[in-house]
C-alpha positions as CSV (number, residue, x, y, z in Angstrom):
1,M,-50.7,81.6,105.4
2,E,-47.8,84.0,105.9
3,F,-44.9,83.0,108.1
4,E,-42.2,84.9,110.0
5,T,-38.6,83.6,109.9
6,I,-36.8,83.4,113.2
7,I,-33.0,83.0,113.1
8,G,-30.4,82.9,115.8
9,L,-26.7,82.4,115.1
10,E,-23.8,80.9,117.1
11,V,-20.5,82.1,115.8
12,H,-17.2,80.5,116.8
13,A,-14.1,82.7,116.3
14,Q,-10.7,81.3,116.8
15,L,-8.4,83.7,118.6
16,T,-5.0,84.6,117.2
17,T,-3.0,83.9,120.3
18,D,0.4,82.3,119.8
19,S,-0.3,79.5,122.2
20,K,-3.4,77.4,123.2
21,I,-5.8,78.4,125.9
22,F,-4.5,76.1,128.7
23,C,-1.0,75.0,127.6
24,G,2.0,76.3,125.7
25,C,1.4,74.5,122.4
26,T,1.4,76.6,119.3
27,T,-1.8,77.5,117.5
28,A,-0.2,77.6,114.1
29,F,-2.3,76.1,111.3
30,G,-1.1,73.5,108.8
31,A,1.4,71.4,110.9
32,S,1.6,67.6,110.4
33,P,-1.2,65.8,112.3
34,N,-0.8,65.4,116.0
35,T,2.5,67.4,116.3
36,N,1.2,70.6,118.0
37,V,0.2,68.6,121.1
38,C,1.3,68.0,124.7
39,P,0.0,66.1,127.8
40,V,-2.3,69.0,128.7
41,C,-4.2,69.3,125.4
42,L,-4.2,65.5,125.0
43,G,-6.0,65.2,128.3
44,M,-3.4,62.9,130.0
45,P,-4.1,61.9,133.6
46,G,-2.8,64.2,136.3
47,V,-2.1,67.2,134.1
48,L,-3.4,70.7,135.1
49,P,-4.5,73.5,132.8
50,V,-3.0,77.1,133.1
51,L,-5.2,79.8,131.6
52,N,-3.8,82.0,128.9
53,K,-4.4,85.6,130.0
54,K,-4.4,86.9,126.4
55,V,-7.5,84.8,125.7
56,V,-9.4,86.7,128.5
57,E,-8.2,90.0,127.2
58,Y,-9.2,89.2,123.6
59,A,-12.7,88.1,124.8
60,M,-13.0,91.4,126.7
61,K,-12.1,93.4,123.6
62,M,-14.9,91.7,121.6
63,A,-17.3,92.2,124.5
64,L,-16.6,95.9,124.6
65,A,-16.7,96.2,120.8
66,T,-20.2,94.6,120.8
67,N,-21.7,96.6,123.7
68,C,-21.7,93.7,126.0
69,Q,-21.6,93.8,129.8
70,I,-18.4,92.2,131.1
71,Q,-19.1,90.0,134.1
72,G,-17.0,90.7,137.2
73,T,-16.9,87.0,138.0
74,N,-16.9,84.4,135.3
75,Q,-16.0,80.7,135.4
76,F,-15.1,77.8,133.2
77,A,-17.2,74.7,133.3
78,R,-16.9,71.2,131.9
79,K,-19.2,70.3,129.0
80,N,-19.4,66.5,129.0
81,Y,-20.0,64.6,125.8
82,F,-18.2,61.9,123.8
83,Y,-16.7,62.4,120.4
84,P,-13.5,60.8,118.9
85,D,-11.7,64.1,118.6
86,L,-12.4,65.2,122.2
87,P,-9.6,63.4,124.2
88,K,-10.7,64.4,127.7
89,G,-14.3,63.3,127.1
90,Y,-15.4,66.9,128.0
91,Q,-14.8,70.4,126.6
92,V,-13.8,73.2,128.9
93,S,-16.3,76.0,128.1
94,Q,-18.4,78.5,130.1
95,F,-22.0,77.9,131.1
96,D,-23.9,79.9,133.7
97,L,-21.1,82.4,134.3
98,P,-19.9,83.6,130.8
99,I,-17.4,86.4,130.4
100,A,-20.0,88.8,128.8
101,E,-23.7,89.1,128.2
102,H,-26.5,91.4,126.8
103,G,-24.8,93.1,123.9
104,W,-25.8,94.2,120.4
105,V,-24.6,95.3,117.0
106,E,-26.3,97.3,114.2
107,I,-26.7,95.9,110.7
108,K,-27.9,97.5,107.5
109,V,-29.9,95.6,104.8
110,G,-31.0,97.8,102.0
111,E,-32.2,101.0,103.5
112,S,-33.2,99.4,106.8
113,T,-31.0,99.5,109.9
114,R,-31.7,97.0,112.7
115,R,-30.2,96.2,116.1
116,I,-29.4,92.5,116.6
117,G,-29.0,91.4,120.3
118,I,-26.1,89.3,121.6
119,T,-27.1,86.9,124.3
120,R,-23.6,86.1,125.5
121,I,-19.9,85.7,124.6
122,H,-18.0,82.9,126.3
123,M,-14.5,81.4,126.1
124,E,-13.9,77.8,125.4
125,E,-11.3,75.4,123.9
126,D,-11.7,73.9,120.4
127,A,-12.0,70.2,119.8
128,G,-9.8,68.3,117.4
129,K,-10.6,67.3,113.8
130,L,-11.7,64.1,112.1
131,V,-10.2,63.5,108.7
132,H,-12.3,61.1,106.7
133,D,-10.8,58.6,104.2
134,E,-12.8,58.7,101.0
135,R,-11.4,55.3,99.9
136,E,-12.2,53.3,103.0
137,P,-14.7,53.6,105.9
138,L,-12.0,55.1,108.1
139,S,-11.6,58.4,110.0
140,Y,-8.3,59.7,111.3
141,V,-8.0,61.9,114.4
142,D,-5.9,65.1,114.3
143,L,-5.6,66.7,117.7
144,N,-3.5,69.7,116.7
145,R,-6.6,72.0,117.0
146,T,-7.5,70.6,120.5
147,G,-7.2,73.4,123.0
148,V,-7.0,76.2,120.5
149,P,-8.9,79.2,122.1
150,L,-12.3,80.2,120.8
151,I,-14.9,82.7,121.7
152,E,-18.5,81.8,121.0
153,I,-20.8,84.7,120.2
154,V,-24.5,83.8,120.6
155,S,-27.1,86.1,119.1
156,E,-30.7,86.7,120.3
157,P,-33.3,85.2,117.9
158,D,-33.6,88.7,116.4
159,I,-32.7,87.9,112.8
160,R,-35.6,87.8,110.3
161,S,-34.1,86.9,106.9
162,S,-31.1,85.2,105.3
163,E,-29.9,88.7,104.2
164,E,-29.9,89.9,107.7
165,A,-28.0,86.8,108.8
166,A,-25.3,87.5,106.2
167,A,-25.1,91.1,107.2
168,Y,-24.8,90.2,110.9
169,L,-22.0,87.7,110.2
170,K,-20.1,90.2,108.1
171,K,-20.4,92.8,110.9
172,L,-19.0,90.4,113.5
173,H,-16.3,89.3,111.0
174,A,-15.3,93.0,110.4
175,I,-15.2,93.8,114.2
176,L,-13.0,90.7,114.9
177,R,-10.6,91.8,112.1
178,Y,-10.5,95.4,113.2
179,L,-9.6,94.2,116.8
180,D,-7.0,91.9,115.2
181,I,-8.0,89.0,117.6
182,C,-9.1,86.6,114.8
183,D,-7.8,86.2,111.3
184,G,-11.3,85.5,110.0
185,N,-10.2,82.7,107.7
186,M,-13.4,80.8,107.0
187,E,-11.7,78.1,104.8
188,E,-9.4,77.2,107.7
189,G,-12.3,77.2,110.2
190,S,-11.2,80.3,112.1
191,F,-14.6,81.8,111.7
192,R,-17.6,79.4,111.5
193,C,-21.3,79.5,112.2
194,D,-24.2,77.4,113.4
195,A,-27.7,78.7,112.7
196,N,-31.0,77.9,114.4
197,I,-34.0,78.6,112.2
198,S,-37.7,78.2,112.7
199,L,-40.9,79.6,111.1
200,R,-44.1,80.8,112.9
201,P,-47.4,82.1,111.6
202,L,-47.4,85.9,111.3
203,G,-48.6,87.3,114.5
204,Q,-47.9,84.3,116.7
205,Q,-45.8,84.9,119.8
206,E,-44.5,81.3,120.4
207,F,-41.5,80.2,118.3
208,G,-41.9,77.3,115.9
209,I,-39.9,74.1,116.0
210,R,-36.4,74.8,115.0
211,T,-33.7,73.1,113.1
212,E,-30.0,73.7,113.5
213,L,-27.6,74.1,110.6
214,K,-24.0,73.2,111.5
215,N,-20.5,74.4,110.6
216,M,-21.1,76.7,107.7
217,N,-17.9,78.3,106.5
218,S,-18.8,81.1,104.1
219,F,-21.3,84.0,104.1
220,R,-22.7,82.8,100.8
221,N,-23.3,79.3,102.1
222,V,-25.0,80.6,105.2
223,Q,-27.4,82.7,103.2
224,R,-28.1,79.9,100.7
225,A,-28.6,77.3,103.4
226,L,-31.1,79.6,105.3
227,E,-33.0,80.4,102.1
228,Y,-33.3,76.7,101.4
229,E,-34.4,75.9,104.9
230,V,-37.0,78.6,104.9
231,K,-38.5,77.2,101.7
232,R,-38.4,73.6,103.0
233,Q,-40.0,74.4,106.3
234,R,-42.7,76.6,104.7
235,D,-43.6,73.9,102.2
236,I,-44.0,71.3,105.0
237,L,-46.1,73.7,107.1
238,L,-48.4,74.6,104.2
239,E,-49.0,70.9,103.5
240,G,-50.0,70.4,107.1
241,G,-46.9,68.6,108.2
242,E,-44.7,69.1,111.2
243,I,-41.1,70.2,111.4
244,V,-38.7,67.7,113.0
245,Q,-36.2,69.2,115.4
246,E,-32.9,68.0,114.1
247,T,-29.4,69.0,113.2
248,L,-28.7,69.5,109.5
249,L,-25.7,69.9,107.2
250,W,-25.6,72.1,104.2
251,D,-24.5,70.4,100.9
252,P,-23.2,73.2,98.7
253,D,-22.8,71.0,95.7
254,R,-26.5,69.9,95.6
255,N,-27.8,73.1,97.3
256,V,-29.8,71.1,99.9
257,T,-29.7,70.4,103.6
258,T,-29.2,66.8,104.8
259,S,-30.0,65.4,108.2
260,M,-27.0,64.9,110.5
261,R,-28.8,63.7,113.7
262,S,-32.2,64.1,115.3
263,K,-32.4,66.4,118.2
264,E,-35.7,65.9,120.0
265,E,-34.5,67.3,123.3
266,A,-31.5,69.5,124.2
267,H,-28.4,67.5,125.1
268,D,-27.7,67.0,128.8
269,Y,-24.1,68.1,128.9
270,R,-24.0,67.8,132.7
271,Y,-22.2,71.1,133.1
272,F,-20.3,71.7,136.3
273,P,-17.6,74.1,137.3
274,D,-14.1,72.9,136.3
275,P,-12.4,72.0,139.5
276,D,-8.9,72.7,138.0
277,L,-9.7,76.3,137.1
278,I,-10.6,79.0,139.6
279,P,-13.1,81.7,138.8
280,I,-11.9,84.8,136.8
281,I,-12.3,88.1,138.6
282,I,-12.4,91.1,136.3
283,D,-12.4,94.6,138.0
284,H,-13.1,98.0,136.5
285,R,-9.4,98.9,136.2
286,W,-8.7,95.9,134.0
287,I,-11.8,96.8,131.8
288,S,-10.6,100.4,131.5
289,K,-7.1,99.2,130.5
290,I,-8.5,97.0,127.8
291,K,-10.9,99.8,126.6
292,E,-7.9,102.0,126.0
293,T,-6.4,99.5,123.6
294,L,-9.5,99.4,121.3
295,P,-8.9,100.6,117.8
296,E,-11.3,102.7,115.7
297,L,-14.1,100.2,114.9
298,P,-16.0,99.9,111.5
299,D,-19.0,102.1,112.5
300,Q,-16.7,104.8,113.9
301,R,-14.5,104.7,110.9
302,K,-17.5,104.9,108.6
303,E,-18.8,108.1,110.4
304,R,-15.3,109.7,110.1
305,F,-15.2,109.0,106.4
306,I,-18.6,110.6,106.0
307,D,-18.0,113.6,108.3
308,K,-14.3,114.4,107.7
309,L,-13.8,113.2,104.1
310,G,-17.2,114.0,102.7
311,L,-17.7,110.5,101.3
312,P,-21.3,109.3,100.6
313,A,-22.7,106.9,103.1
314,Y,-22.6,104.0,100.5
315,D,-18.9,104.6,99.8
316,A,-18.0,104.7,103.5
317,E,-20.0,101.5,104.2
318,V,-18.2,99.6,101.4
319,L,-14.7,100.9,102.3
320,T,-15.0,100.2,106.1
321,S,-16.6,96.8,105.8
322,S,-13.1,95.3,105.7
323,R,-10.2,96.6,107.8
324,E,-7.8,95.8,105.0
325,V,-9.7,97.8,102.4
326,A,-10.1,100.8,104.8
327,D,-6.4,100.7,105.5
328,Y,-5.5,100.5,101.8
329,F,-7.8,103.5,101.2
330,E,-6.3,105.6,103.9
331,T,-2.7,104.8,102.9
332,A,-3.5,105.9,99.3
333,L,-5.3,109.0,100.5
334,A,-2.1,110.2,102.1
335,A,-0.6,110.5,98.6
336,Y,-3.8,111.5,96.7
337,A,-6.2,114.0,98.3
338,N,-9.4,113.5,96.2
339,A,-11.2,111.0,98.5
340,K,-14.2,110.5,96.3
341,K,-12.2,109.8,93.1
342,L,-10.0,107.4,95.0
343,S,-13.0,105.7,96.5
344,N,-14.5,105.3,93.0
345,W,-11.4,103.6,91.8
346,I,-11.1,101.2,94.7
347,M,-14.8,100.2,94.6
348,T,-14.8,99.6,90.9
349,E,-11.5,98.8,89.3
350,L,-9.7,97.5,92.3
351,M,-12.4,95.5,94.2
352,R,-13.4,93.8,90.9
353,E,-10.0,92.2,91.0
354,L,-10.1,91.1,94.6
355,K,-10.6,87.5,95.6
356,G,-12.4,86.3,98.7
357,E,-15.7,87.4,100.3
358,D,-14.2,89.6,103.0
359,A,-11.8,91.5,100.6
360,T,-8.8,90.6,102.9
361,E,-7.0,89.6,99.7
362,I,-6.3,93.3,99.1
363,G,-3.1,92.9,101.1
364,K,-1.8,90.7,98.3
365,C,-2.9,93.1,95.5
366,P,0.0,93.8,93.1
367,V,-1.1,97.5,92.9
368,T,0.1,99.2,96.1
369,P,-1.8,102.1,97.6
370,D,1.1,104.5,96.6
371,N,1.0,103.3,93.0
372,L,-2.7,103.7,92.7
373,A,-2.3,107.2,94.1
374,S,0.4,107.9,91.5
375,L,-1.9,106.6,88.7
376,L,-4.7,109.0,89.7
377,N,-2.2,111.9,90.0
378,M,-1.1,111.2,86.4
379,I,-4.8,111.5,85.3
380,D,-5.2,114.8,87.1
381,K,-1.9,116.2,85.6
382,G,-3.1,115.3,82.1
383,T,-0.2,112.8,81.6
384,I,-2.7,110.1,80.7
385,S,-6.5,110.1,80.1
386,G,-9.0,108.3,82.3
387,K,-9.5,105.7,79.6
388,I,-5.8,105.0,79.2
389,A,-5.5,104.9,83.0
390,K,-7.7,101.8,83.0
391,T,-5.4,100.1,80.5
392,V,-2.4,101.1,82.7
393,F,-4.2,99.8,85.8
394,E,-4.7,96.4,84.1
395,E,-1.0,96.2,83.3
396,M,-0.1,97.2,86.9
397,M,-2.4,94.4,88.2
398,A,-0.7,91.9,85.8
399,T,2.9,92.9,86.5
400,G,3.0,94.8,89.7
401,K,4.9,97.6,87.9
402,D,4.4,101.3,88.9
403,P,2.3,103.5,86.5
404,D,5.3,105.6,85.3
405,T,7.1,102.5,84.1
406,V,3.9,101.1,82.4
407,V,3.2,104.4,80.6
408,K,6.8,104.7,79.3
409,E,7.0,101.1,78.2
410,K,3.7,101.2,76.4
411,N,4.1,104.8,75.1
412,L,0.8,105.8,76.6
413,V,1.6,109.4,77.4
414,Q,-1.5,111.6,76.6
415,M,-1.2,113.7,73.4
416,S,-1.8,117.4,74.4
417,D,0.1,119.2,71.6
418,A,-2.5,121.4,70.0
419,G,-0.7,121.6,66.7
420,D,-0.5,117.8,66.2
421,L,-4.1,117.2,67.3
422,Q,-5.5,120.1,65.1
423,K,-4.0,118.5,62.0
424,M,-5.7,115.2,62.8
425,V,-9.0,117.0,63.7
426,Q,-9.0,118.7,60.2
427,E,-8.3,115.4,58.5
428,I,-11.2,113.7,60.3
429,I,-13.6,116.6,59.4
430,A,-12.5,116.3,55.7
431,E,-13.1,112.5,55.7
432,N,-16.6,112.8,57.1
433,P,-18.5,115.5,55.1
434,G,-21.9,113.9,55.7
435,Q,-21.5,113.9,59.5
436,V,-20.2,117.5,59.3
437,T,-23.4,118.6,57.5
438,E,-25.6,116.8,60.0
439,Y,-23.7,118.4,62.9
440,K,-24.1,121.9,61.5
441,A,-27.8,121.2,61.0
442,G,-28.2,120.7,64.7
443,K,-27.3,117.1,65.4
444,T,-24.7,118.1,68.0
445,K,-24.5,114.6,69.5
446,L,-22.2,113.8,66.6
447,M,-19.5,115.5,68.6
448,G,-19.0,112.1,70.3
449,Y,-18.5,110.5,66.9
450,F,-15.8,112.9,65.9
451,V,-13.9,112.7,69.2
452,G,-14.2,108.9,69.0
453,Q,-12.5,108.9,65.5
454,L,-9.7,111.0,66.9
455,M,-9.3,108.6,69.9
456,K,-9.2,105.7,67.4
457,K,-6.5,107.5,65.3
458,T,-4.4,108.2,68.4
459,K,-5.1,104.9,70.1
460,G,-6.8,106.6,73.0
461,R,-3.9,109.0,73.7
462,A,-5.6,112.3,72.6
463,N,-6.4,114.7,75.4
464,P,-10.3,114.4,75.5
465,K,-10.9,118.0,76.7
466,M,-8.6,119.4,74.0
467,A,-10.2,117.2,71.4
468,N,-13.6,118.5,72.2
469,E,-12.4,122.1,72.1
470,L,-10.6,121.7,68.7
471,F,-13.6,120.0,67.1
472,A,-16.0,122.6,68.4
473,K,-13.7,125.4,67.0
474,E,-13.2,123.8,63.6
475,L,-16.9,122.8,63.1
476,S,-18.1,126.2,64.0
477,Q,-16.2,127.7,61.0
C-alpha cells in the first residue's frame, strides 16, 4: 500500500522589538533569571497591559511579505491553560480574529516549485522557561521570556515531504531576516517549529490520525524528525495497527521520537476576548504606510540577480537564500564587476567556511567583501594565479589580513617574466626526454605534465597561460 504524507507547520518567530508586547521590560536575551520582569509580565493582580504598536507593524510586514490578507479588525483573546512558566494562568494570543489570513509562499525542491498556503498569522506573548536540574528532580522557572512578542505562522496542510518542510521553513526564515523583524536564532529559540504529520492511503481524501512534533530548533532536526515519523507511522499502518494521536518530542541523540503526552482530543483552551485589550482597527492608510517600508524580498532579489546581473537561477537561489550572504555579495560586487566569478567564489571557497545552517555567520567572516573583491582583481591582473589565490584566501580566513599583505608576506606574486620562465621550461624539457618524444608522437595531454613540473619548480607561482605558451613553442621546435 502506498501512502501520502500530510504535513502542516506552526512556526513561532520572536520579534526583535526592544520591549515586550504589553509592558516596557527589555526583550534582551541572556540576562540573569527573573530580572527582565515587572508586575505586568508577572501577571500581578490589578495591572493592565498596554499594546506595543511595533509588534502590530512587524506582524503586518510579515503578512504583506507572505501574501496574506490583513484583517481590518483583529482582537486579542485569552488562551487558558496551566503551566508553571505561565504566571497569569492564561496566554494572551489571538483566536477567531487574527491579524492576517489566507496567504502563501512558493518553495522549490529539486526542479519542482510548489505554493504552500498560510492559514493565518497571529500575535501572541511568549511564556517563560523551565530550567531542569539534571542532578535533582527539580525545575526552576525563569520568567524573563514571559511577554516577549511572537507571531505564529500556521501553514495549510499542503506540505508533502520532509524536504518540502525544510524548504518552507527556510523560506519563512529568510523572509523574516530580510524584513529584519526576527533574528532567526534557532539555538536561542527565536525561531522554532511544531509539526503536525499524518499519513493516508494514496487517493484517500480524509486525513489520517496525526501526531504533533514539538519545539524543533533546527532545519536539520525538523527534516530528520519528519522522516523518522513517516517511517514509524508507515510501519504501524502496514502491520494493521492504528496511529495514536499524541504529542511527540524529537531526541536528536538517539534519532527517535518519544511521547510527551497523549492528545486524544483538542485542548479546550476556553478562548474569550481579553477584556483588558480593545480590538485593533487597521485601515488602508496604515497598510499602505507599512507596505512602503518593505525591503526587496528574497524572490524579488533572486529575479534581479538573474535579470540584471545575468546569474544562473541556481546561483541566484543560493545567494539570496540568506539576506547576509546576498548583502555580502552585493557589497563585493561594487568593487568587482564580474558577478559570475564572484558568485563562484562565494558559493565554493567562502560558504565552505561558514558556520550555521542559515549562513548568517558570514557577518563574522574574517574576509571582508572588499578584501574578497581585491583578491579576485589580483587574479584578473595576473598578480597571482587562481591556484595561488586559494592559498591566499586560506591565509586571509585564518588571519583576517588583506590579500596584498598576504601575497607580499608569503612572496606569492605570480612569475610572468618570460626570460626566467623560458630557462626553466628548457630545463624541464631537457630533464624529460621520454615525455618529449611521446608528446611529439601525438600524446598532447602530456602538456599538463610539463606545466605541472614548472608549477612544482616555481611553487605554483608561474603564470599558467605563459607556461602553456612557452612549452608549446619549445616543444614544437
